[in-house]
C-alpha positions in Angstrom: 130.5 155.3 103.6 133.8 155.3 101.8 134.4 156.9 98.4 133.2 154.9 95.3 135.9 154.6 92.7 135.4 156.7 89.6 135.6 153.7 87.2 132.8 152.0 89.1 130.6 155.1 88.7 131.3 155.3 85.0 130.5 151.6 84.6 127.2 152.0 86.4 126.3 155.1 84.4 127.0 153.3 81.1 124.9 150.3 82.1 122.1 152.6 83.1 122.2 154.4 79.7 122.3 151.0 77.9 119.3 149.7 79.9 117.3 152.9 79.1 118.3 152.7 75.4 117.2 149.0 75.2 113.9 149.8 76.9 113.4 152.8 74.6 114.0 150.6 71.6 111.1 148.3 72.7 108.8 151.3 72.4 110.2 152.7 69.1 109.0 152.1 65.5 111.7 150.0 63.8 113.0 151.2 60.4 113.0 148.8 57.5 114.6 148.6 54.2 111.5 148.3 52.1 111.7 146.5 48.7 110.5 148.1 45.6 107.3 147.0 43.7 107.4 148.1 40.1 104.6 147.9 37.5 105.6 145.6 34.7 102.6 145.5 32.4 98.9 146.4 32.5 96.4 144.7 30.2 92.6 145.2 29.9 90.2 142.5 31.0 86.5 141.9 30.4 84.2 143.6 32.8 83.3 141.5 35.9 79.7 140.3 36.4 79.5 141.6 40.0 77.5 138.5 41.0 79.1 137.4 44.3 77.5 137.8 47.7 79.2 138.7 51.0 80.4 135.8 53.1 79.7 135.9 56.9 82.7 133.6 57.6 85.6 132.5 55.6 86.5 128.8 55.5 89.1 126.4 54.1 92.0 128.7 54.9 95.4 127.2 55.8 96.1 128.0 59.4 99.5 128.4 61.2 100.1 124.7 61.7 99.1 124.0 58.1 101.3 126.8 56.7 104.4 125.4 58.4 104.2 122.5 56.0 104.1 124.7 52.9 107.3 125.7 51.1 108.4 129.3 51.3 107.1 131.2 48.2 109.8 132.0 45.6 110.4 135.5 44.1 108.4 134.5 41.1 105.5 133.3 43.3 105.5 136.6 45.3 105.4 138.6 42.1 102.4 136.6 41.0 100.6 137.0 44.3 101.3 140.8 44.4 100.2 141.4 40.9 96.7 142.9 41.0 93.4 143.7 39.4 91.9 147.2 39.2 88.2 147.8 38.8 87.0 151.3 37.8 83.7 153.0 38.6 82.6 152.6 35.0 82.9 148.8 35.3 86.1 148.3 33.3 88.9 146.1 34.7 92.6 145.7 34.1 95.3 143.3 35.3 98.8 144.7 36.3 101.8 142.4 36.7 104.6 143.6 38.9 108.3 143.0 39.6 109.9 143.0 43.1 113.4 144.6 43.6 115.6 144.6 46.7 114.0 141.6 48.4 117.4 140.2 49.4 118.3 143.5 51.0 115.3 143.3 53.3 115.9 142.6 57.0 115.0 139.0 57.8 111.3 138.7 58.4 111.2 136.3 61.4 108.7 133.6 62.1 106.9 133.9 65.3 104.2 131.2 65.2 103.3 129.3 68.3 101.1 126.2 68.8 98.9 127.2 71.7 95.2 126.2 71.4 92.6 128.6 70.2 89.0 129.2 71.4 85.8 130.1 69.6 85.7 133.8 69.0 83.3 136.6 68.2 82.0 137.7 71.6 82.8 135.3 74.5 82.4 135.9 78.2 82.3 139.6 79.0 81.9 141.8 75.9 85.0 144.1 76.0 84.0 146.4 73.1 83.5 150.1 73.6 80.8 152.0 71.6 82.1 155.4 70.6 78.6 157.0 70.2 79.5 160.6 71.0 80.6 162.7 68.0 83.0 164.5 70.3 85.1 161.4 70.2 84.1 159.5 67.1 85.0 162.4 64.7 88.4 162.9 66.4 91.7 161.1 65.5 92.3 158.2 65.6 88.6 157.1 65.5 87.9 159.5 62.7 90.1 157.4 60.3 87.6 154.6 60.5 85.1 154.5 57.6 82.2 152.4 56.5 82.2 150.5 53.2 78.8 150.2 51.4 79.2 146.4 51.0 78.8 146.1 54.8 82.4 146.3 56.0 84.7 148.8 57.6 88.0 150.4 56.4 90.6 152.9 57.4 91.9 156.1 55.7 95.6 155.7 54.7 95.6 158.9 52.7 93.1 161.7 52.2 91.9 159.8 49.1 92.6 156.1 49.9 90.9 153.5 52.1 92.5 150.2 53.2 90.0 147.4 53.8 89.7 143.6 53.5 89.7 142.0 50.0 86.7 139.7 50.9 84.6 142.9 51.4 85.1 143.5 47.6 85.7 140.1 46.1 84.8 136.5 47.1 87.8 135.0 45.4 85.9 134.2 42.2 84.1 137.5 41.4 83.4 141.0 42.7 80.5 141.4 45.1 77.2 142.7 44.0 77.3 146.5 44.8 81.0 147.0 44.0 80.1 148.6 40.7 78.5 151.4 42.8 80.8 151.2 45.8 80.7 154.0 48.3 82.6 154.9 51.5 81.0 156.6 54.5 83.1 159.0 56.5 81.9 160.2 59.9 80.5 163.7 59.8 81.0 166.3 62.6 77.9 168.0 63.9 76.9 170.9 61.6 77.4 174.4 63.0 74.6 176.7 61.8 74.5 180.5 62.1 71.8 183.0 61.5 69.2 182.4 58.7 69.8 178.7 58.7 73.2 178.9 57.1 76.0 176.6 57.9 79.5 178.1 58.3 80.8 178.8 54.9 77.6 180.5 53.7 75.7 177.4 52.5 72.0 177.6 53.3 70.5 174.8 55.3 68.9 172.1 53.2 70.9 173.0 50.0 72.3 169.9 48.4 76.1 169.6 48.0 77.6 169.2 44.6 78.0 165.6 43.8 75.2 164.4 46.2 72.9 161.9 44.6 69.5 160.4 45.4 71.4 157.2 46.0 73.4 158.7 48.8 70.3 160.2 50.3 68.8 156.7 50.3 71.9 155.4 52.1 71.6 158.0 54.8 67.9 157.1 55.1 68.8 153.5 55.6 71.3 154.4 58.3 68.5 156.3 60.1 66.2 153.3 60.2 64.6 153.8 56.7 62.3 156.6 57.9 61.5 159.7 55.7 61.4 163.2 57.0 57.7 163.9 56.6 55.7 166.7 58.3 53.5 167.0 61.3 55.8 164.9 63.6 54.8 164.7 67.2 56.9 166.3 69.9 57.9 162.8 71.0 59.2 162.0 67.5 61.0 165.3 67.3 62.7 164.7 70.6 63.7 161.2 69.5 65.2 162.6 66.2 67.0 165.2 68.3 68.7 162.5 70.3 69.4 160.4 67.2 71.0 163.4 65.5 73.8 163.2 68.2 74.7 159.8 66.9 77.4 159.5 64.2 76.3 160.1 60.7 78.1 159.6 57.4 79.1 161.6 54.4 79.1 159.1 51.5 81.7 159.3 48.7 81.8 157.2 45.6 84.9 155.0 44.9 86.8 155.8 41.8 88.8 152.5 41.6 89.4 149.4 43.6 92.7 147.3 43.7 92.9 143.7 44.9 96.1 141.5 45.0 96.0 138.4 42.8 97.1 136.3 45.8 93.5 136.6 47.2 91.9 135.0 44.1 91.0 131.3 44.1 93.6 128.9 42.8 96.5 131.5 42.8 98.2 131.2 46.1 96.6 128.0 47.5 96.4 127.9 51.3 98.0 131.4 51.5 95.0 133.3 50.2 94.1 134.6 53.7 97.5 136.4 53.7 96.3 138.6 50.9 92.9 139.6 52.3 93.4 143.3 51.8 92.4 145.9 49.2 92.7 149.6 48.5 89.9 151.9 47.4 90.5 155.2 45.8 87.9 157.9 46.4 86.5 160.3 43.8 86.9 163.1 46.3 89.6 163.7 48.9 88.6 163.6 52.6 89.6 166.4 55.0 90.1 163.8 57.7 93.7 163.1 58.8 94.6 159.6 57.7 96.7 157.1 59.6 100.2 156.0 58.3 101.2 152.4 57.7 103.8 150.7 59.9 105.8 147.5 59.7 106.8 145.5 62.8 108.3 142.0 62.9 106.6 140.8 66.1 103.7 142.2 68.1 104.0 139.6 70.8 107.4 140.9 71.7 106.2 144.4 72.3 105.4 145.6 75.9 101.8 144.4 76.5 101.6 143.1 72.9 98.3 144.8 72.3 96.6 145.8 69.1 93.7 148.3 68.6 91.0 148.7 66.0 87.6 150.4 65.4 84.8 149.4 63.1 81.1 149.4 62.5 79.9 146.1 64.0 76.6 144.9 62.7 75.0 144.4 66.1 75.5 148.1 67.0 74.2 149.8 63.8 75.2 153.4 63.2 77.8 153.4 65.9 81.6 153.1 65.9 82.9 150.3 68.0 86.5 150.3 69.5 88.4 147.4 71.1 91.9 146.3 72.0 93.4 143.0 73.0 96.7 141.1 73.2 98.0 139.1 70.2 98.0 135.4 71.1 99.8 134.0 68.0 101.4 135.4 64.9 102.9 134.1 61.7 104.7 136.0 58.9 101.5 137.3 57.5 98.7 136.8 60.1 97.9 138.0 63.6 95.7 135.7 65.8 93.9 137.2 68.7 90.6 137.1 70.7 89.3 140.7 70.2 85.6 140.7 70.5 84.1 141.6 67.2 81.0 141.1 65.0 80.5 141.1 61.2 80.8 144.6 59.9 84.1 145.2 61.6 86.0 143.3 58.8 88.4 145.6 57.0 89.2 147.8 60.1 92.7 149.1 60.4 94.6 147.3 63.2 97.1 149.7 64.8 99.6 150.1 67.7 101.3 153.1 69.2 105.1 153.5 69.4 107.7 156.3 69.5 109.1 157.8 66.4 112.9 157.0 66.0 115.0 159.7 67.6 111.9 161.5 69.0 109.9 161.4 72.2 106.6 161.8 70.2 104.3 158.7 70.1 102.6 157.8 66.8 99.9 155.4 65.9 100.4 153.3 62.7 98.4 150.6 61.0 100.1 147.3 61.1 97.3 145.1 59.8 93.8 144.7 58.4 91.2 142.9 60.5 89.9 140.0 58.4 87.4 138.5 60.9 86.2 135.1 62.0 87.6 132.3 60.0 87.5 128.5 59.9 90.9 127.0 59.0 92.4 123.7 58.0 94.6 123.1 61.0 97.0 120.3 59.9 96.2 119.9 56.3 94.0 116.8 57.0 90.6 118.5 56.9 90.4 119.3 60.6 88.6 122.6 61.0 89.1 125.1 63.8 87.9 128.7 64.1 90.0 131.7 65.1 90.1 135.5 64.8 92.6 136.9 62.4 94.1 140.1 61.0 96.4 140.3 57.9 99.6 142.0 58.9 101.5 144.6 56.9 104.8 143.1 55.8 107.5 145.1 54.0 106.3 143.7 50.7 102.7 144.6 51.3 103.8 148.0 52.6 105.6 148.6 49.3 102.6 147.4 47.2 100.1 149.6 49.1 102.4 152.5 48.8 102.6 151.9 45.1 98.8 151.9 44.9 98.5 155.1 47.0 101.5 157.1 45.6 102.0 155.5 42.2 105.6 154.7 43.2 106.8 152.5 46.1 110.2 154.4 46.2 108.3 157.2 47.9 108.0 155.0 51.0 111.5 153.5 51.5 111.5 153.7 55.3 108.6 152.0 57.0 
């Protein structure tokens, strides 16, 4: 073989480096210029009646085809949709109007909707969900970030003191759900390690109540264990059964200090776009020691290699257990992700995440890119035709800024998503 010219070798090397860099970009978290969400004014409102009841399915939502016919919201519209209500544990309520800055500097948020047909969801064909019943896994990251909300939904820790969930788990569009005034979040507990004399590590004697525990929280744990009391004189069979059940995940319940819901979710505010704002943030009274999951923003999930999303929640048909699943995204719009992940009621509010490399590093990192909303019936073409689908609300740069403002009190603390 003859000698290869040096210029050819250089060209091949450059092409190889470019190809590797392009491939690497596909697996890297993009960096966004995030707009700023500023508080404009906060005013007190009358206390809500807390009279609404959970809805098993949402209906009347404007789907992808329907949304194509809607005009793009103006800056004034967006500021109205992102304004929000806050409900405190004592039942008081406020409304906060906001202003958006830097929206024009934001990288274009591309539309990726397709028109392929959908199929009925929940569980169809082979059930592809995985039950994470062993505490060895359910209490380890990323599964440990999944929490249970006392209204019957799931959520995800986005800070040691904040939970991201679905708005419909808190509010039906007209009023707050019955139970929100005493809202609690259940965080998975690791198995207690006990030393001599029945003491747990840290010197606390077995059976001693923790500060802040209430009879109500005991009742919640009793409910999770099938509604049975402890009692005495149990048979060996029952003791063995309880020993097996003790290996299942259990919860440490924490009261919610305040709840924040965007105005865009309320009836008559954003019209057919209400599903785009099906998210809420809960602030806990006590910080969790569990590592939270960061938020991420990505313009298209379908364009990622494999295009898969992941989420874990507490599905109603597998009580007391954490259920994990993953699937590919079939369609996506600016604000919604459509997919066929098997799920049951109870998983609504779960954090939808993917895993990509951090910019300039080889380390992979999981980030939440959406909130699982659940099974919905939508108005397909604006003519009353209803079709069902599975949907998650995606984290856009604006929603990222708003959630950051709720968590940190200042959206400028999160300028690179």
